[in-house]
Gaussian input, Z-matrix of N, CA and C with variables (Angstrom, degrees):
# hf/3-21g

backbone

0 1
 N
 C     1     B1
 C     2     B2     1     A1
 N     3     B3     2     A2     1     D1
 C     4     B4     3     A3     2     D2
 C     5     B5     4     A4     3     D3
 N     6     B6     5     A5     4     D4
 C     7     B7     6     A6     5     D5
 C     8     B8     7     A7     6     D6
 N     9     B9     8     A8     7     D7
 C    10    B10     9     A9     8     D8
 C    11    B11    10    A10     9     D9
 N    12    B12    11    A11    10    D10
 C    13    B13    12    A12    11    D11
 C    14    B14    13    A13    12    D12
 N    15    B15    14    A14    13    D13
 C    16    B16    15    A15    14    D14
 C    17    B17    16    A16    15    D15
 N    18    B18    17    A17    16    D16
 C    19    B19    18    A18    17    D17
 C    20    B20    19    A19    18    D18
 N    21    B21    20    A20    19    D19
 C    22    B22    21    A21    20    D20
 C    23    B23    22    A22    21    D21
 N    24    B24    23    A23    22    D22
 C    25    B25    24    A24    23    D23
 C    26    B26    25    A25    24    D24
 N    27    B27    26    A26    25    D25
 C    28    B28    27    A27    26    D26
 C    29    B29    28    A28    27    D27
 N    30    B30    29    A29    28    D28
 C    31    B31    30    A30    29    D29
 C    32    B32    31    A31    30    D30
 N    33    B33    32    A32    31    D31
 C    34    B34    33    A33    32    D32
 C    35    B35    34    A34    33    D33
 N    36    B36    35    A35    34    D34
 C    37    B37    36    A36    35    D35
 C    38    B38    37    A37    36    D36
 N    39    B39    38    A38    37    D37
 C    40    B40    39    A39    38    D38
 C    41    B41    40    A40    39    D39
 N    42    B42    41    A41    40    D40
 C    43    B43    42    A42    41    D41
 C    44    B44    43    A43    42    D42
 N    45    B45    44    A44    43    D43
 C    46    B46    45    A45    44    D44
 C    47    B47    46    A46    45    D45
 N    48    B48    47    A47    46    D46
 C    49    B49    48    A48    47    D47
 C    50    B50    49    A49    48    D48
 N    51    B51    50    A50    49    D49
 C    52    B52    51    A51    50    D50
 C    53    B53    52    A52    51    D51
 N    54    B54    53    A53    52    D52
 C    55    B55    54    A54    53    D53
 C    56    B56    55    A55    54    D54
 N    57    B57    56    A56    55    D55
 C    58    B58    57    A57    56    D56
 C    59    B59    58    A58    57    D57
 N    60    B60    59    A59    58    D58
 C    61    B61    60    A60    59    D59
 C    62    B62    61    A61    60    D60
 N    63    B63    62    A62    61    D61
 C    64    B64    63    A63    62    D62
 C    65    B65    64    A64    63    D63
 N    66    B66    65    A65    64    D64
 C    67    B67    66    A66    65    D65
 C    68    B68    67    A67    66    D66
 N    69    B69    68    A68    67    D67
 C    70    B70    69    A69    68    D68
 C    71    B71    70    A70    69    D69
 N    72    B72    71    A71    70    D70
 C    73    B73    72    A72    71    D71
 C    74    B74    73    A73    72    D72
 N    75    B75    74    A74    73    D73
 C    76    B76    75    A75    74    D74
 C    77    B77    76    A76    75    D75
 N    78    B78    77    A77    76    D76
 C    79    B79    78    A78    77    D77
 C    80    B80    79    A79    78    D78
 N    81    B81    80    A80    79    D79
 C    82    B82    81    A81    80    D80
 C    83    B83    82    A82    81    D81
 N    84    B84    83    A83    82    D82
 C    85    B85    84    A84    83    D83
 C    86    B86    85    A85    84    D84
 N    87    B87    86    A86    85    D85
 C    88    B88    87    A87    86    D86
 C    89    B89    88    A88    87    D87
 N    90    B90    89    A89    88    D88
 C    91    B91    90    A90    89    D89
 C    92    B92    91    A91    90    D90
 N    93    B93    92    A92    91    D91
 C    94    B94    93    A93    92    D92
 C    95    B95    94    A94    93    D93
 N    96    B96    95    A95    94    D94
 C    97    B97    96    A96    95    D95
 C    98    B98    97    A97    96    D96
 N    99    B99    98    A98    97    D97
 C   100   B100    99    A99    98    D98
 C   101   B101   100   A100    99    D99
 N   102   B102   101   A101   100   D100
 C   103   B103   102   A102   101   D101
 C   104   B104   103   A103   102   D102
 N   105   B105   104   A104   103   D103
 C   106   B106   105   A105   104   D104
 C   107   B107   106   A106   105   D105
 N   108   B108   107   A107   106   D106
 C   109   B109   108   A108   107   D107
 C   110   B110   109   A109   108   D108
 N   111   B111   110   A110   109   D109
 C   112   B112   111   A111   110   D110
 C   113   B113   112   A112   111   D111
 N   114   B114   113   A113   112   D112
 C   115   B115   114   A114   113   D113
 C   116   B116   115   A115   114   D114
 N   117   B117   116   A116   115   D115
 C   118   B118   117   A117   116   D116
 C   119   B119   118   A118   117   D117
 N   120   B120   119   A119   118   D118
 C   121   B121   120   A120   119   D119
 C   122   B122   121   A121   120   D120
 N   123   B123   122   A122   121   D121
 C   124   B124   123   A123   122   D122
 C   125   B125   124   A124   123   D123
 N   126   B126   125   A125   124   D124
 C   127   B127   126   A126   125   D125
 C   128   B128   127   A127   126   D126
 N   129   B129   128   A128   127   D127
 C   130   B130   129   A129   128   D128
 C   131   B131   130   A130   129   D129
 N   132   B132   131   A131   130   D130
 C   133   B133   132   A132   131   D131
 C   134   B134   133   A133   132   D132
 N   135   B135   134   A134   133   D133
 C   136   B136   135   A135   134   D134
 C   137   B137   136   A136   135   D135
 N   138   B138   137   A137   136   D136
 C   139   B139   138   A138   137   D137
 C   140   B140   139   A139   138   D138
 N   141   B141   140   A140   139   D139
 C   142   B142   141   A141   140   D140
 C   143   B143   142   A142   141   D141
 N   144   B144   143   A143   142   D142
 C   145   B145   144   A144   143   D143
 C   146   B146   145   A145   144   D144
 N   147   B147   146   A146   145   D145
 C   148   B148   147   A147   146   D146
 C   149   B149   148   A148   147   D147
 N   150   B150   149   A149   148   D148
 C   151   B151   150   A150   149   D149
 C   152   B152   151   A151   150   D150
 N   153   B153   152   A152   151   D151
 C   154   B154   153   A153   152   D152
 C   155   B155   154   A154   153   D153
 N   156   B156   155   A155   154   D154
 C   157   B157   156   A156   155   D155
 C   158   B158   157   A157   156   D156
 N   159   B159   158   A158   157   D157
 C   160   B160   159   A159   158   D158
 C   161   B161   160   A160   159   D159
 N   162   B162   161   A161   160   D160
 C   163   B163   162   A162   161   D161
 C   164   B164   163   A163   162   D162
 N   165   B165   164   A164   163   D163
 C   166   B166   165   A165   164   D164
 C   167   B167   166   A166   165   D165
 N   168   B168   167   A167   166   D166
 C   169   B169   168   A168   167   D167
 C   170   B170   169   A169   168   D168
 N   171   B171   170   A170   169   D169
 C   172   B172   171   A171   170   D170
 C   173   B173   172   A172   171   D171
 N   174   B174   173   A173   172   D172
 C   175   B175   174   A174   173   D173
 C   176   B176   175   A175   174   D174
 N   177   B177   176   A176   175   D175
 C   178   B178   177   A177   176   D176
 C   179   B179   178   A178   177   D177
 N   180   B180   179   A179   178   D178
 C   181   B181   180   A180   179   D179
 C   182   B182   181   A181   180   D180
 N   183   B183   182   A182   181   D181
 C   184   B184   183   A183   182   D182
 C   185   B185   184   A184   183   D183
 N   186   B186   185   A185   184   D184
 C   187   B187   186   A186   185   D185
 C   188   B188   187   A187   186   D186
 N   189   B189   188   A188   187   D187
 C   190   B190   189   A189   188   D188
 C   191   B191   190   A190   189   D189
 N   192   B192   191   A191   190   D190
 C   193   B193   192   A192   191   D191
 C   194   B194   193   A193   192   D192
 N   195   B195   194   A194   193   D193
 C   196   B196   195   A195   194   D194
 C   197   B197   196   A196   195   D195
 N   198   B198   197   A197   196   D196
 C   199   B199   198   A198   197   D197
 C   200   B200   199   A199   198   D198
 N   201   B201   200   A200   199   D199
 C   202   B202   201   A201   200   D200
 C   203   B203   202   A202   201   D201
 N   204   B204   203   A203   202   D202
 C   205   B205   204   A204   203   D203
 C   206   B206   205   A205   204   D204
 N   207   B207   206   A206   205   D205
 C   208   B208   207   A207   206   D206
 C   209   B209   208   A208   207   D207
 N   210   B210   209   A209   208   D208
 C   211   B211   210   A210   209   D209
 C   212   B212   211   A211   210   D210
 N   213   B213   212   A212   211   D211
 C   214   B214   213   A213   212   D212
 C   215   B215   214   A214   213   D213
 N   216   B216   215   A215   214   D214
 C   217   B217   216   A216   215   D215
 C   218   B218   217   A217   216   D216
 N   219   B219   218   A218   217   D217
 C   220   B220   219   A219   218   D218
 C   221   B221   220   A220   219   D219
 N   222   B222   221   A221   220   D220
 C   223   B223   222   A222   221   D221
 C   224   B224   223   A223   222   D222
 N   225   B225   224   A224   223   D223
 C   226   B226   225   A225   224   D224
 C   227   B227   226   A226   225   D225
 N   228   B228   227   A227   226   D226
 C   229   B229   228   A228   227   D227
 C   230   B230   229   A229   228   D228
 N   231   B231   230   A230   229   D229
 C   232   B232   231   A231   230   D230
 C   233   B233   232   A232   231   D231
 N   234   B234   233   A233   232   D232
 C   235   B235   234   A234   233   D233
 C   236   B236   235   A235   234   D234
 N   237   B237   236   A236   235   D235
 C   238   B238   237   A237   236   D236
 C   239   B239   238   A238   237   D237
 N   240   B240   239   A239   238   D238
 C   241   B241   240   A240   239   D239
 C   242   B242   241   A241   240   D240
 N   243   B243   242   A242   241   D241
 C   244   B244   243   A243   242   D242
 C   245   B245   244   A244   243   D243
 N   246   B246   245   A245   244   D244
 C   247   B247   246   A246   245   D245
 C   248   B248   247   A247   246   D246
 N   249   B249   248   A248   247   D247
 C   250   B250   249   A249   248   D248
 C   251   B251   250   A250   249   D249
 N   252   B252   251   A251   250   D250
 C   253   B253   252   A252   251   D251
 C   254   B254   253   A253   252   D252
 N   255   B255   254   A254   253   D253
 C   256   B256   255   A255   254   D254
 C   257   B257   256   A256   255   D255
 N   258   B258   257   A257   256   D256
 C   259   B259   258   A258   257   D257
 C   260   B260   259   A259   258   D258
 N   261   B261   260   A260   259   D259
 C   262   B262   261   A261   260   D260
 C   263   B263   262   A262   261   D261
 N   264   B264   263   A263   262   D262
 C   265   B265   264   A264   263   D263
 C   266   B266   265   A265   264   D264
 N   267   B267   266   A266   265   D265
 C   268   B268   267   A267   266   D266
 C   269   B269   268   A268   267   D267
 N   270   B270   269   A269   268   D268
 C   271   B271   270   A270   269   D269
 C   272   B272   271   A271   270   D270
 N   273   B273   272   A272   271   D271
 C   274   B274   273   A273   272   D272
 C   275   B275   274   A274   273   D273
 N   276   B276   275   A275   274   D274
 C   277   B277   276   A276   275   D275
 C   278   B278   277   A277   276   D276
 N   279   B279   278   A278   277   D277
 C   280   B280   279   A279   278   D278
 C   281   B281   280   A280   279   D279
 N   282   B282   281   A281   280   D280
 C   283   B283   282   A282   281   D281
 C   284   B284   283   A283   282   D282
 N   285   B285   284   A284   283   D283
 C   286   B286   285   A285   284   D284
 C   287   B287   286   A286   285   D285
 N   288   B288   287   A287   286   D286
 C   289   B289   288   A288   287   D287
 C   290   B290   289   A289   288   D288
 N   291   B291   290   A290   289   D289
 C   292   B292   291   A291   290   D290
 C   293   B293   292   A292   291   D291
 N   294   B294   293   A293   292   D292
 C   295   B295   294   A294   293   D293
 C   296   B296   295   A295   294   D294
 N   297   B297   296   A296   295   D295
 C   298   B298   297   A297   296   D296
 C   299   B299   298   A298   297   D297
 N   300   B300   299   A299   298   D298
 C   301   B301   300   A300   299   D299
 C   302   B302   301   A301   300   D300
 N   303   B303   302   A302   301   D301
 C   304   B304   303   A303   302   D302
 C   305   B305   304   A304   303   D303

   B1=1.4351
   B2=1.5099
   B3=1.2570
   B4=1.4565
   B5=1.5114
   B6=1.3025
   B7=1.4457
   B8=1.5129
   B9=1.3237
   B10=1.4551
   B11=1.5153
   B12=1.3246
   B13=1.4615
   B14=1.5341
   B15=1.3212
   B16=1.4533
   B17=1.5263
   B18=1.3411
   B19=1.4599
   B20=1.5282
   B21=1.3198
   B22=1.4594
   B23=1.5215
   B24=1.3129
   B25=1.4633
   B26=1.5262
   B27=1.3233
   B28=1.4553
   B29=1.5319
   B30=1.3370
   B31=1.4633
   B32=1.5182
   B33=1.3249
   B34=1.4695
   B35=1.5265
   B36=1.3264
   B37=1.4611
   B38=1.5255
   B39=1.3123
   B40=1.4559
   B41=1.5222
   B42=1.3247
   B43=1.4629
   B44=1.5315
   B45=1.3245
   B46=1.4590
   B47=1.5226
   B48=1.3273
   B49=1.4594
   B50=1.5163
   B51=1.3169
   B52=1.4558
   B53=1.5228
   B54=1.3267
   B55=1.4611
   B56=1.5207
   B57=1.3229
   B58=1.4554
   B59=1.5319
   B60=1.3228
   B61=1.4629
   B62=1.5304
   B63=1.3076
   B64=1.4671
   B65=1.5261
   B66=1.3344
   B67=1.4734
   B68=1.5233
   B69=1.3266
   B70=1.4602
   B71=1.5290
   B72=1.3267
   B73=1.4621
   B74=1.5217
   B75=1.3279
   B76=1.4720
   B77=1.5318
   B78=1.3540
   B79=1.4623
   B80=1.5269
   B81=1.3203
   B82=1.4676
   B83=1.5268
   B84=1.3133
   B85=1.4600
   B86=1.5287
   B87=1.3357
   B88=1.4608
   B89=1.5272
   B90=1.3194
   B91=1.4663
   B92=1.5173
   B93=1.3290
   B94=1.4681
   B95=1.5289
   B96=1.3119
   B97=1.4519
   B98=1.5252
   B99=1.3240
   B100=1.4620
   B101=1.5280
   B102=1.3320
   B103=1.4567
   B104=1.5182
   B105=1.3296
   B106=1.4650
   B107=1.5256
   B108=1.3174
   B109=1.4650
   B110=1.5235
   B111=1.3431
   B112=1.4731
   B113=1.5320
   B114=1.3308
   B115=1.4713
   B116=1.5271
   B117=1.3307
   B118=1.4661
   B119=1.5341
   B120=1.3244
   B121=1.4617
   B122=1.5314
   B123=1.3326
   B124=1.4721
   B125=1.5276
   B126=1.3389
   B127=1.4655
   B128=1.5310
   B129=1.3393
   B130=1.4578
   B131=1.5293
   B132=1.3216
   B133=1.4741
   B134=1.5297
   B135=1.3274
   B136=1.4665
   B137=1.5274
   B138=1.3064
   B139=1.4522
   B140=1.5304
   B141=1.3175
   B142=1.4669
   B143=1.5318
   B144=1.3207
   B145=1.4627
   B146=1.5264
   B147=1.3281
   B148=1.4568
   B149=1.5236
   B150=1.3284
   B151=1.4647
   B152=1.5275
   B153=1.3411
   B154=1.4676
   B155=1.5309
   B156=1.3394
   B157=1.4637
   B158=1.5121
   B159=1.3384
   B160=1.4595
   B161=1.5298
   B162=1.3277
   B163=1.4615
   B164=1.5261
   B165=1.3358
   B166=1.4603
   B167=1.5301
   B168=1.3348
   B169=1.4686
   B170=1.5235
   B171=1.3264
   B172=1.4567
   B173=1.5225
   B174=1.3273
   B175=1.4649
   B176=1.5247
   B177=1.3328
   B178=1.4616
   B179=1.5232
   B180=1.3415
   B181=1.4626
   B182=1.5160
   B183=1.3354
   B184=1.4602
   B185=1.5325
   B186=1.3352
   B187=1.4679
   B188=1.5290
   B189=1.3310
   B190=1.4628
   B191=1.5198
   B192=1.3296
   B193=1.4624
   B194=1.5247
   B195=1.3224
   B196=1.4667
   B197=1.5201
   B198=1.3320
   B199=1.4563
   B200=1.5226
   B201=1.3341
   B202=1.4619
   B203=1.5287
   B204=1.3320
   B205=1.4623
   B206=1.5207
   B207=1.3367
   B208=1.4739
   B209=1.5229
   B210=1.3107
   B211=1.4588
   B212=1.5281
   B213=1.3241
   B214=1.4595
   B215=1.5272
   B216=1.3354
   B217=1.4601
   B218=1.5162
   B219=1.3321
   B220=1.4691
   B221=1.5338
   B222=1.3211
   B223=1.4717
   B224=1.5252
   B225=1.3439
   B226=1.4637
   B227=1.5272
   B228=1.3190
   B229=1.4606
   B230=1.5282
   B231=1.3355
   B232=1.4568
   B233=1.5239
   B234=1.3305
   B235=1.4634
   B236=1.5224
   B237=1.3349
   B238=1.4580
   B239=1.5098
   B240=1.3208
   B241=1.4537
   B242=1.5241
   B243=1.3113
   B244=1.4631
   B245=1.5127
   B246=1.3350
   B247=1.4624
   B248=1.5296
   B249=1.3214
   B250=1.4711
   B251=1.5200
   B252=1.3309
   B253=1.4657
   B254=1.5228
   B255=1.3302
   B256=1.4683
   B257=1.5232
   B258=1.3173
   B259=1.4666
   B260=1.5197
   B261=1.3261
   B262=1.4607
   B263=1.5193
   B264=1.3367
   B265=1.4649
   B266=1.5265
   B267=1.3049
   B268=1.4611
   B269=1.5192
   B270=1.3129
   B271=1.4660
   B272=1.5284
   B273=1.3535
   B274=1.4634
   B275=1.5306
   B276=1.3255
   B277=1.4672
   B278=1.5249
   B279=1.3019
   B280=1.4609
   B281=1.5236
   B282=1.3180
   B283=1.4576
   B284=1.5203
   B285=1.3363
   B286=1.4555
   B287=1.5205
   B288=1.3149
   B289=1.4534
   B290=1.5323
   B291=1.3138
   B292=1.4552
   B293=1.5195
   B294=1.3431
   B295=1.4587
   B296=1.5298
   B297=1.3254
   B298=1.4611
   B299=1.5156
   B300=1.3512
   B301=1.4575
   B302=1.5231
   B303=1.3162
   B304=1.4782
   B305=1.5221
   A1=108.21
   A2=113.01
   A3=117.69
   A4=108.98
   A5=114.35
   A6=118.64
   A7=108.56
   A8=114.72
   A9=122.07
   A10=107.94
   A11=116.54
   A12=121.69
   A13=109.59
   A14=115.77
   A15=121.58
   A16=108.01
   A17=115.05
   A18=120.17
   A19=109.42
   A20=116.50
   A21=121.78
   A22=109.39
   A23=116.23
   A24=120.74
   A25=111.87
   A26=116.37
   A27=120.22
   A28=114.06
   A29=117.20
   A30=120.60
   A31=109.77
   A32=115.74
   A33=120.14
   A34=110.72
   A35=115.80
   A36=120.54
   A37=110.51
   A38=113.38
   A39=121.77
   A40=107.10
   A41=116.86
   A42=120.78
   A43=107.02
   A44=116.12
   A45=120.79
   A46=107.36
   A47=115.30
   A48=121.24
   A49=108.21
   A50=115.97
   A51=123.20
   A52=108.30
   A53=116.59
   A54=120.11
   A55=109.36
   A56=115.39
   A57=121.81
   A58=107.15
   A59=116.41
   A60=120.51
   A61=111.35
   A62=114.93
   A63=121.83
   A64=110.38
   A65=116.78
   A66=120.74
   A67=111.51
   A68=116.56
   A69=120.43
   A70=111.41
   A71=115.95
   A72=121.12
   A73=111.18
   A74=116.21
   A75=122.02
   A76=110.76
   A77=113.72
   A78=122.16
   A79=112.47
   A80=116.57
   A81=122.25
   A82=110.37
   A83=115.39
   A84=121.12
   A85=111.17
   A86=116.14
   A87=119.91
   A88=109.45
   A89=114.56
   A90=121.80
   A91=107.31
   A92=115.94
   A93=121.32
   A94=108.22
   A95=116.00
   A96=123.30
   A97=106.31
   A98=116.61
   A99=121.26
   A100=108.42
   A101=116.01
   A102=117.98
   A103=113.16
   A104=114.76
   A105=121.78
   A106=111.40
   A107=117.03
   A108=122.19
   A109=113.69
   A110=118.76
   A111=120.79
   A112=111.01
   A113=115.46
   A114=122.96
   A115=112.49
   A116=116.11
   A117=122.23
   A118=111.22
   A119=115.21
   A120=122.30
   A121=110.09
   A122=116.64
   A123=120.63
   A124=112.18
   A125=116.84
   A126=120.17
   A127=111.13
   A128=116.57
   A129=119.76
   A130=109.62
   A131=117.80
   A132=119.67
   A133=111.28
   A134=116.92
   A135=119.84
   A136=111.36
   A137=115.47
   A138=121.05
   A139=108.46
   A140=116.53
   A141=121.35
   A142=109.32
   A143=115.53
   A144=120.38
   A145=108.52
   A146=116.40
   A147=122.23
   A148=110.99
   A149=116.82
   A150=121.72
   A151=112.88
   A152=116.64
   A153=120.15
   A154=112.82
   A155=117.19
   A156=121.37
   A157=114.45
   A158=117.47
   A159=120.26
   A160=109.11
   A161=116.14
   A162=122.31
   A163=109.04
   A164=115.96
   A165=120.11
   A166=110.42
   A167=114.59
   A168=121.72
   A169=108.06
   A170=116.53
   A171=121.84
   A172=108.91
   A173=115.09
   A174=121.87
   A175=108.20
   A176=117.18
   A177=122.07
   A178=108.16
   A179=116.16
   A180=121.18
   A181=110.02
   A182=115.56
   A183=120.57
   A184=109.14
   A185=115.74
   A186=121.52
   A187=111.09
   A188=114.90
   A189=123.47
   A190=112.82
   A191=115.68
   A192=120.44
   A193=109.89
   A194=115.54
   A195=122.89
   A196=107.90
   A197=115.73
   A198=121.42
   A199=109.41
   A200=116.32
   A201=121.26
   A202=108.57
   A203=115.50
   A204=119.46
   A205=110.22
   A206=114.50
   A207=122.95
   A208=107.51
   A209=115.80
   A210=121.93
   A211=108.26
   A212=116.82
   A213=122.49
   A214=107.83
   A215=115.80
   A216=122.05
   A217=110.35
   A218=116.26
   A219=122.41
   A220=112.42
   A221=116.93
   A222=123.24
   A223=113.63
   A224=116.92
   A225=117.44
   A226=114.71
   A227=119.68
   A228=121.41
   A229=110.17
   A230=115.57
   A231=121.55
   A232=110.17
   A233=115.97
   A234=121.80
   A235=108.34
   A236=116.17
   A237=121.42
   A238=110.43
   A239=115.60
   A240=122.60
   A241=105.85
   A242=116.73
   A243=120.08
   A244=113.28
   A245=117.42
   A246=121.63
   A247=110.14
   A248=116.67
   A249=121.38
   A250=110.96
   A251=115.30
   A252=120.73
   A253=111.83
   A254=116.19
   A255=121.27
   A256=108.05
   A257=116.36
   A258=122.36
   A259=107.53
   A260=115.65
   A261=120.35
   A262=108.49
   A263=116.96
   A264=119.69
   A265=111.43
   A266=115.95
   A267=121.49
   A268=109.42
   A269=115.99
   A270=119.65
   A271=111.85
   A272=117.44
   A273=120.04
   A274=113.63
   A275=117.53
   A276=119.59
   A277=109.09
   A278=116.16
   A279=120.74
   A280=112.08
   A281=117.03
   A282=121.90
   A283=110.61
   A284=115.62
   A285=121.18
   A286=110.37
   A287=115.73
   A288=122.29
   A289=108.36
   A290=116.38
   A291=121.64
   A292=108.11
   A293=115.93
   A294=120.80
   A295=108.51
   A296=116.11
   A297=122.21
   A298=106.89
   A299=116.42
   A300=122.70
   A301=108.33
   A302=115.94
   A303=118.65
   A304=110.64
   D1=146.29
   D2=179.52
   D3=-170.78
   D4=168.23
   D5=171.95
   D6=-142.27
   D7=153.63
   D8=-178.96
   D9=-118.69
   D10=132.69
   D11=-178.69
   D12=-107.03
   D13=130.53
   D14=176.90
   D15=-125.67
   D16=106.78
   D17=-178.78
   D18=-82.47
   D19=131.92
   D20=-179.50
   D21=-95.53
   D22=129.52
   D23=-178.89
   D24=-71.12
   D25=-32.36
   D26=-174.23
   D27=-86.76
   D28=-9.51
   D29=-177.96
   D30=-135.41
   D31=163.06
   D32=179.26
   D33=-93.33
   D34=36.39
   D35=178.49
   D36=-124.73
   D37=161.83
   D38=176.06
   D39=-123.89
   D40=127.95
   D41=174.95
   D42=-83.03
   D43=117.57
   D44=-179.70
   D45=-112.06
   D46=121.90
   D47=177.31
   D48=-102.70
   D49=116.27
   D50=179.10
   D51=-94.17
   D52=140.82
   D53=178.85
   D54=-143.32
   D55=135.89
   D56=176.83
   D57=-129.88
   D58=128.50
   D59=-176.13
   D60=-74.49
   D61=166.25
   D62=178.62
   D63=-56.96
   D64=-45.60
   D65=-179.68
   D66=-66.08
   D67=-43.29
   D68=-180.00
   D69=-66.09
   D70=-28.84
   D71=178.13
   D72=-85.56
   D73=3.95
   D74=-179.76
   D75=53.22
   D76=39.77
   D77=178.17
   D78=55.93
   D79=36.43
   D80=178.79
   D81=-64.41
   D82=155.03
   D83=175.47
   D84=-84.27
   D85=-28.62
   D86=177.85
   D87=-145.55
   D88=149.46
   D89=177.92
   D90=-137.33
   D91=133.51
   D92=175.96
   D93=-114.03
   D94=139.65
   D95=174.24
   D96=-94.01
   D97=114.71
   D98=-173.19
   D99=-126.46
   D100=132.41
   D101=-179.28
   D102=-174.27
   D103=-167.40
   D104=-179.62
   D105=-55.24
   D106=-37.49
   D107=-174.42
   D108=-69.64
   D109=-14.52
   D110=174.93
   D111=-129.99
   D112=27.75
   D113=177.64
   D114=55.32
   D115=34.28
   D116=177.70
   D117=54.29
   D118=40.44
   D119=-179.00
   D120=-78.80
   D121=104.37
   D122=-177.73
   D123=-74.72
   D124=-1.34
   D125=174.82
   D126=-105.34
   D127=11.51
   D128=178.18
   D129=-60.46
   D130=156.17
   D131=-178.80
   D132=-57.67
   D133=142.88
   D134=178.29
   D135=-64.61
   D136=156.10
   D137=174.25
   D138=-67.56
   D139=157.90
   D140=-179.94
   D141=-75.76
   D142=127.65
   D143=178.30
   D144=-87.68
   D145=127.81
   D146=-179.72
   D147=-91.99
   D148=166.25
   D149=-177.43
   D150=-58.54
   D151=-31.95
   D152=-178.80
   D153=-81.31
   D154=2.45
   D155=178.46
   D156=91.59
   D157=-3.46
   D158=176.76
   D159=-83.34
   D160=171.11
   D161=-178.29
   D162=-128.02
   D163=146.60
   D164=-179.61
   D165=-143.87
   D166=151.94
   D167=175.14
   D168=-155.35
   D169=143.26
   D170=177.96
   D171=-116.44
   D172=133.30
   D173=-177.60
   D174=-129.83
   D175=136.68
   D176=172.77
   D177=-87.01
   D178=120.99
   D179=-178.84
   D180=-121.35
   D181=139.87
   D182=177.14
   D183=-61.86
   D184=138.78
   D185=-179.96
   D186=-68.67
   D187=163.34
   D188=175.37
   D189=62.27
   D190=41.57
   D191=178.92
   D192=-146.82
   D193=161.81
   D194=174.03
   D195=-111.96
   D196=141.16
   D197=-179.19
   D198=-129.16
   D199=127.13
   D200=175.25
   D201=-86.68
   D202=145.31
   D203=-179.86
   D204=-160.05
   D205=166.54
   D206=172.81
   D207=-152.41
   D208=165.19
   D209=174.83
   D210=-101.31
   D211=137.91
   D212=177.25
   D213=-110.29
   D214=110.01
   D215=-176.48
   D216=-91.00
   D217=127.75
   D218=177.81
   D219=49.96
   D220=31.55
   D221=178.79
   D222=57.73
   D223=21.93
   D224=-177.44
   D225=-141.89
   D226=-25.25
   D227=-175.42
   D228=-123.36
   D229=130.46
   D230=179.20
   D231=-90.40
   D232=142.95
   D233=178.54
   D234=-139.78
   D235=139.40
   D236=175.19
   D237=-87.56
   D238=165.22
   D239=171.47
   D240=-95.99
   D241=109.09
   D242=-173.79
   D243=-76.37
   D244=0.80
   D245=172.73
   D246=-106.93
   D247=18.10
   D248=-177.92
   D249=-64.10
   D250=159.93
   D251=178.70
   D252=-70.42
   D253=-25.00
   D254=-175.88
   D255=-167.72
   D256=166.19
   D257=174.98
   D258=-132.09
   D259=139.37
   D260=179.44
   D261=-133.74
   D262=149.84
   D263=178.18
   D264=-61.20
   D265=137.52
   D266=176.81
   D267=-72.65
   D268=145.92
   D269=177.80
   D270=-85.55
   D271=-5.42
   D272=-177.24
   D273=-121.75
   D274=-2.46
   D275=178.17
   D276=-149.43
   D277=179.71
   D278=179.82
   D279=-90.30
   D280=7.56
   D281=-178.05
   D282=-100.77
   D283=172.28
   D284=176.96
   D285=-96.17
   D286=156.08
   D287=171.44
   D288=-105.10
   D289=149.43
   D290=172.61
   D291=-77.86
   D292=153.59
   D293=178.88
   D294=-131.05
   D295=136.50
   D296=170.46
   D297=-114.58
   D298=131.60
   D299=178.34
   D300=-103.30
   D301=128.55
   D302=177.28
   D303=-129.05

C-alpha cells in the first residue's frame, strides 16, 4: 500500500493517488477508499481495479491538512494503509485509522 502526492503550483490542493496491491487487498473484488475527505461514506464509488489485481484512486485534497482514512474491502473488512504518514485511534472503534498529511 502506498500513496503518491502531487502538489499543484497553481492551486492549493494536492492530488493524492492511493494504491493497494492485490495481496494487500486480500484478493478482494472491490475496495473503497473511505475517510475524512468523503465523510466516511461507505457507499462511495469503488477504487479502480487494475489488470494486476491492485486498486487505485486519486483524490484532490486541500494542502496543509491531515486526513484520516481506511480501505473497505468487499464492503465488509477494514484495512489500513501500512505506508501511511501516521496512525491515530479511531473515534468509532478500537482500531487505528491511517493518516495522510498534505
